[in-house]
C-alpha positions as CSV (number, residue, x, y, z in Angstrom):
1,M,87.0,-6.8,93.5
2,R,84.4,-4.5,91.8
3,I,81.3,-6.5,90.5
4,A,78.5,-5.1,88.4
5,L,75.5,-7.3,88.8
6,F,72.8,-7.2,86.1
7,T,69.5,-8.8,87.2
8,E,66.0,-8.8,85.8
9,T,64.6,-8.8,89.3
10,F,65.7,-7.4,92.7
11,L,64.3,-5.9,95.9
12,P,61.7,-5.1,96.9
13,K,60.3,-8.0,95.0
14,V,60.0,-11.2,97.0
15,D,61.1,-14.5,95.4
16,G,63.8,-17.1,95.7
17,I,66.1,-15.4,93.2
18,V,65.9,-12.1,95.0
19,T,66.5,-13.8,98.3
20,R,69.7,-15.4,96.9
21,L,70.9,-12.2,95.4
22,S,70.2,-10.0,98.4
23,H,72.2,-12.4,100.6
24,T,74.9,-12.7,98.0
25,V,75.3,-8.9,97.7
26,D,75.4,-8.6,101.5
27,H,78.2,-11.3,101.8
28,L,80.2,-10.0,98.8
29,Q,80.3,-6.6,100.5
30,R,81.3,-8.2,103.8
31,L,84.2,-9.9,102.0
32,G,85.5,-6.5,101.0
33,N,84.1,-6.4,97.5
34,Q,82.2,-3.5,95.9
35,V,79.0,-4.3,94.2
36,L,76.8,-2.3,91.8
37,V,73.3,-3.7,91.1
38,I,71.6,-2.8,87.8
39,S,68.0,-3.9,87.9
40,P,64.4,-2.7,87.2
41,D,63.7,0.2,89.4
42,G,62.2,-0.8,92.8
43,G,62.7,2.5,94.6
44,L,66.0,1.6,96.2
45,T,69.4,3.2,95.6
46,E,71.5,1.2,98.1
47,Y,71.5,-2.2,99.8
48,K,74.0,-3.3,102.4
49,G,76.5,-0.9,101.1
50,A,76.0,-1.8,97.4
51,K,74.8,0.8,95.0
52,I,71.6,0.1,93.0
53,Y,71.0,1.7,89.6
54,G,67.3,1.2,88.9
55,I,66.0,1.2,85.3
56,P,62.3,2.2,84.8
57,G,60.3,-0.8,83.6
58,F,56.8,-2.0,82.9
59,P,54.9,-5.1,84.0
60,L,55.1,-8.2,81.9
61,P,51.7,-9.1,80.4
62,L,51.7,-12.7,81.5
63,Y,53.4,-12.0,84.8
64,P,52.6,-8.5,86.1
65,E,54.7,-9.0,89.3
66,L,57.8,-8.9,87.1
67,K,59.0,-5.6,85.5
68,L,60.6,-5.5,82.1
69,A,63.4,-2.9,82.0
70,L,65.0,-2.0,78.7
71,P,68.8,-1.3,78.5
72,R,69.6,2.4,78.1
73,P,72.7,4.4,77.1
74,S,73.1,5.9,80.6
75,M,74.2,2.4,81.8
76,R,77.6,3.0,80.0
77,Q,78.3,6.1,82.1
78,V,77.3,4.3,85.3
79,L,79.6,1.4,84.4
80,E,82.5,3.6,83.3
81,T,82.3,5.5,86.7
82,F,82.1,2.3,88.7
83,Q,84.9,0.6,86.6
84,P,83.9,-3.1,87.3
85,D,86.5,-5.9,87.3
86,L,83.8,-8.1,86.0
87,I,80.1,-8.2,85.0
88,H,77.7,-10.9,86.3
89,L,74.5,-11.5,84.4
90,V,71.8,-13.1,86.5
91,N,69.1,-14.9,84.4
92,P,70.0,-12.7,81.4
93,A,67.0,-11.7,79.4
94,V,66.3,-8.1,78.2
95,L,68.3,-6.1,80.7
96,G,70.9,-8.8,80.7
97,L,71.5,-8.2,77.0
98,G,72.6,-4.7,77.9
99,G,75.0,-6.1,80.4
100,L,76.3,-8.5,77.7
101,Y,76.8,-5.6,75.2
102,Y,78.6,-3.4,77.7
103,A,80.9,-6.3,78.9
104,K,82.0,-6.7,75.2
105,S,82.1,-2.9,74.6
106,L,84.1,-2.1,77.7
107,D,86.2,-5.3,77.5
108,V,85.1,-6.6,80.9
109,P,85.1,-10.3,81.8
110,L,81.6,-11.8,81.9
111,V,80.0,-14.3,84.3
112,A,76.4,-15.5,83.8
113,S,74.1,-17.5,86.1
114,Y,70.9,-19.5,85.4
115,H,68.3,-19.6,88.1
116,T,64.9,-19.9,86.4
117,H,64.1,-22.9,84.2
118,L,62.3,-20.7,81.6
119,P,62.1,-23.3,78.8
120,K,60.0,-25.6,81.1
121,Y,57.9,-22.6,82.2
122,L,56.6,-22.1,78.7
123,E,54.3,-25.1,78.6
124,H,52.4,-23.8,81.6
125,Y,51.6,-20.6,79.7
126,G,50.6,-22.3,76.5
127,L,53.9,-21.5,74.7
128,G,55.5,-24.9,74.7
129,M,56.2,-24.8,71.0
130,L,58.7,-22.0,71.7
131,E,60.9,-24.1,73.9
132,G,63.5,-24.9,71.2
133,V,63.8,-21.3,70.2
134,L,64.3,-20.2,73.8
135,W,67.1,-22.7,74.3
136,E,68.9,-21.4,71.2
137,L,68.6,-17.8,72.6
138,L,69.8,-18.9,76.0
139,K,72.8,-20.7,74.4
140,A,73.7,-17.6,72.3
141,V,73.8,-15.4,75.4
142,H,75.3,-17.8,77.9
143,N,78.1,-19.0,75.6
144,Q,79.5,-15.4,75.6
145,A,80.3,-15.8,79.3
146,Q,83.7,-17.0,80.7
147,I,81.7,-19.2,83.1
148,N,78.0,-20.2,83.5
149,L,76.8,-20.9,87.0
150,C,73.7,-22.9,87.9
151,T,72.1,-24.1,91.1
152,S,72.1,-27.9,90.9
153,T,73.7,-30.9,89.1
154,A,70.4,-31.6,87.3
155,M,70.5,-28.0,85.8
156,Q,74.1,-28.4,84.9
157,E,73.3,-31.5,82.9
158,A,70.3,-29.8,81.3
159,L,72.3,-26.7,80.2
160,M,75.2,-28.8,78.9
161,S,72.8,-31.1,77.0
162,H,71.5,-28.0,75.2
163,G,74.9,-26.8,74.1
164,I,75.7,-24.3,76.9
165,E,79.4,-24.4,77.7
166,R,81.6,-23.9,80.7
167,V,78.9,-24.7,83.3
168,A,79.6,-25.0,87.0
169,V,77.4,-25.5,90.1
170,W,77.1,-22.5,92.5
171,Q,76.2,-24.2,95.7
172,K,72.9,-23.6,97.6
173,G,72.7,-21.3,100.5
174,V,70.2,-20.6,103.4
175,D,70.0,-18.3,106.3
176,T,70.3,-20.8,109.2
177,E,70.4,-18.0,111.7
178,L,66.9,-16.9,110.8
179,F,65.2,-20.2,110.0
180,Q,65.2,-22.3,113.1
181,P,62.9,-25.0,114.6
182,H,62.4,-23.3,117.9
183,L,60.4,-20.5,116.2
184,G,57.3,-22.6,115.9
185,S,54.5,-21.2,117.9
186,A,50.8,-21.9,118.8
187,A,49.9,-18.4,117.7
188,M,51.3,-18.9,114.3
189,R,49.8,-22.3,113.9
190,S,46.4,-20.9,114.9
191,H,46.8,-18.1,112.3
192,L,47.8,-20.4,109.5
193,T,45.0,-22.9,110.2
194,Q,42.4,-20.1,110.8
195,G,41.8,-21.0,114.3
196,H,42.1,-24.8,114.0
197,P,45.6,-25.5,115.4
198,E,44.8,-29.1,116.3
199,S,44.3,-30.0,112.6
200,P,47.2,-31.3,110.4
201,L,48.8,-28.3,108.8
202,L,50.2,-28.5,105.2
203,L,52.2,-25.5,104.0
204,Y,53.3,-24.1,100.7
205,V,55.5,-21.0,100.4
206,G,56.4,-19.3,97.1
207,R,55.0,-17.6,94.0
208,L,51.4,-18.4,93.2
209,S,52.1,-19.0,89.5
210,A,51.1,-21.7,87.0
211,E,54.5,-23.4,86.8
212,K,54.5,-24.1,90.5
213,E,51.6,-26.6,90.0
214,I,50.1,-25.7,93.3
215,D,46.7,-27.1,92.2
216,R,48.2,-30.5,92.6
217,I,48.1,-30.1,96.4
218,K,44.3,-30.3,96.4
219,P,43.9,-34.1,96.3
220,V,46.6,-34.4,99.0
221,L,44.6,-32.0,101.2
222,Q,41.3,-33.8,100.6
223,S,42.8,-37.2,101.4
224,I,43.6,-36.2,105.0
225,P,40.7,-35.8,107.5
226,N,40.5,-32.3,109.0
227,A,43.7,-31.2,107.3
228,R,44.3,-27.5,106.6
229,L,46.4,-25.9,103.9
230,A,48.2,-22.5,104.2
231,L,49.5,-20.9,100.9
232,V,52.1,-18.2,101.8
233,G,53.0,-15.9,98.9
234,D,51.2,-14.2,96.0
235,G,51.3,-14.1,92.3
236,P,49.5,-14.0,88.9
237,Y,47.7,-17.4,89.5
238,R,46.1,-16.4,92.8
239,L,42.6,-15.9,91.5
240,E,42.6,-19.2,89.7
241,L,43.9,-21.0,92.8
242,E,41.2,-19.3,95.0
243,K,38.6,-20.8,92.7
244,H,40.3,-24.2,92.6
245,F,40.6,-24.4,96.4
246,A,37.2,-22.7,97.1
247,D,35.7,-25.9,98.6
248,T,38.6,-26.7,100.8
249,P,40.0,-25.3,104.1
250,T,42.7,-23.4,102.4
251,H,44.1,-20.1,103.8
252,F,45.7,-17.6,101.3
253,V,48.0,-16.0,103.7
254,G,49.8,-13.5,101.4
255,Y,53.5,-12.6,101.7
256,M,55.4,-13.3,104.8
257,T,59.1,-12.4,105.4
258,G,61.7,-12.5,108.2
259,E,60.9,-14.1,111.5
260,L,57.2,-14.4,110.6
261,L,58.1,-16.6,107.7
262,A,60.5,-18.6,109.7
263,S,57.8,-19.2,112.3
264,A,55.4,-20.3,109.6
265,F,57.8,-23.0,108.4
266,A,58.5,-24.2,112.0
267,S,54.8,-24.3,112.9
268,A,53.7,-26.6,110.0
269,D,53.5,-30.4,109.9
270,A,54.7,-30.7,106.3
271,F,55.9,-28.5,103.5
272,I,54.4,-29.6,100.2
273,F,56.2,-28.6,97.0
274,P,54.8,-30.1,93.7
275,S,56.7,-28.0,91.2
276,R,58.7,-29.9,88.5
277,T,60.5,-26.8,87.1
278,E,62.8,-25.8,90.0
279,T,66.5,-25.2,89.4
280,L,67.0,-25.3,93.2
281,G,64.0,-24.6,95.3
282,L,65.4,-22.2,98.0
283,V,62.2,-22.5,100.0
284,L,62.9,-26.2,100.5
285,L,66.2,-25.3,102.3
286,E,64.4,-22.7,104.4
287,A,61.7,-25.2,105.4
288,M,64.4,-27.7,106.3
289,A,66.4,-25.2,108.3
290,A,63.2,-24.5,110.3
291,G,62.8,-28.3,110.9
292,C,59.7,-28.6,108.7
293,P,59.6,-32.0,106.9
294,V,59.5,-31.6,103.1
295,I,57.4,-33.5,100.6
296,A,58.6,-32.6,97.1
297,A,58.6,-33.7,93.4
298,N,61.6,-35.8,92.4
299,A,62.5,-33.4,89.6
300,G,64.9,-30.6,88.7
301,G,67.3,-29.5,91.4
302,I,65.2,-30.9,94.3
303,P,67.0,-34.2,94.6
304,D,70.2,-32.3,95.3
305,I,68.6,-31.0,98.5
306,V,66.1,-33.7,99.6
307,S,67.3,-37.3,100.3
308,D,64.2,-39.5,100.2
309,G,63.4,-41.0,103.6
310,V,66.4,-39.2,105.2
311,N,65.5,-35.5,105.5
312,G,62.2,-35.5,103.6
313,Y,60.2,-37.5,101.0
314,L,60.3,-37.3,97.2
315,F,57.5,-38.5,95.0
316,D,57.3,-39.3,91.3
317,P,55.6,-36.3,89.7
318,Q,54.0,-38.6,87.1
319,D,52.3,-40.6,89.8
320,E,49.0,-39.0,90.8
321,G,49.0,-40.8,94.2
322,G,52.7,-40.3,95.0
323,A,52.3,-37.0,97.0
324,I,49.3,-38.4,98.8
325,A,51.1,-41.6,99.9
326,A,54.2,-39.6,101.0
327,T,52.1,-37.1,103.0
328,H,50.2,-39.9,104.8
329,R,53.4,-41.7,105.6
330,L,54.8,-38.5,107.1
331,L,51.8,-37.6,109.2
332,D,51.1,-41.2,110.4
333,R,54.6,-41.9,111.7
334,A,55.5,-39.5,114.6
335,D,58.9,-41.0,115.4
336,E,59.9,-40.9,111.8
337,R,58.7,-37.3,111.5
338,K,60.9,-36.3,114.4
339,T,63.9,-37.9,112.7
340,L,63.2,-36.2,109.5
341,R,63.0,-32.8,111.3
342,H,66.4,-33.4,112.9
343,N,68.0,-34.5,109.6
344,A,66.5,-31.7,107.7
345,R,68.0,-29.1,110.0
346,A,71.3,-30.9,110.0
347,E,71.4,-30.8,106.2
348,A,70.5,-27.1,106.1
349,E,73.3,-26.2,108.5
350,R,75.8,-27.4,105.9
351,W,74.8,-24.6,103.5
352,G,75.2,-21.1,104.9
353,W,75.2,-18.0,102.7
354,S,78.8,-17.2,103.7
355,A,80.1,-20.5,102.2
356,A,78.1,-20.1,99.0
357,T,79.3,-16.5,98.5
358,R,83.0,-17.5,99.1
359,Q,82.5,-20.1,96.4
360,L,81.1,-17.5,94.1
361,Q,84.0,-15.2,94.8
362,G,86.3,-18.1,93.9
363,F,84.6,-18.4,90.5
364,Y,85.1,-14.6,90.0
365,Q,88.8,-14.8,90.9
366,A,89.3,-17.8,88.5
367,V,87.8,-15.8,85.7
368,L,90.0,-12.8,86.4
369,E,93.1,-14.9,86.7
370,E,92.3,-16.7,83.4
371,R,91.9,-13.2,81.8
372,S,95.3,-12.1,83.1
373,L,97.2,-15.1,81.7
374,P,99.3,-14.2,78.6
375,T,97.9,-15.8,75.4
376,A,100.1,-18.2,73.4
377,A,101.9,-16.7,70.4
């Protein structure tokens, strides 16, 4: 199968969507498919055997880490040369509109997937009044696709309730070979705590952006004697967060990848995730695979991953004290924490990237088979 993947973000950027896409591309190629990635230019022309066609872009004003790439006529020649069996739009926005146009123009079946809960992001950037307009735009684009994939049952319900049709859940995936409990180390713990490895260590991994609500971790940190917080990642909200946490023992670690990131997860006492806008929360699965107990908001796609009291703790995001109570419970009960670590790893082992990609390939095949069926007279 020949798949043209249009995405608004790809390597070398680091985030949950790119992680999912890079593993997906790798496993699609392993399964004998040929993949073409069309994305904002990141300096790469190939990844795991897949060709990358980069489009020059410019940083978004509110989110300079993201590049906005405009569709261009040269994409037609690239697609005609590649001859895709189908086109897959990932989080279709500006570049995705080009993919939609060429899918229609070249008469190629279309798949779309929804990974970022953009309508809910708007309120964190003072643009909440545009939420209804954005839903109408999303509906207009997604309803052109033969199937729309999302990452959790909560997101499936949200999309369908706003008029988006033919929605299915594309199961979660995690690299259980990389993220493992045994990678925890005294050296990493000392690094994350800035030389205080004996202190309780809270960890956050992900983009430092307003919609992640990282500022809500501060009262949790302040409620625990001698606790330290490590924020792994970077983003447009970093300066504001540095001011917000200035009077606390918080370490802004920056980006970590690969085995270093796996070691960070495995070395922490708890992974704190207050965001209410997650469609999935890939970092939660990575933490769980590394045996790091998760404390997360009971919102979005998170309950699909975390079972409260079984492999982590969920808290009501409307309850100011919910995260504090859950974190104290975790840190105060050593035996329960050990059970949570074991159950978290067991849950993650059910969701390898190979299985998630085989499911995706099944969606692709169903679209192609439906396309090949004769129409009724």
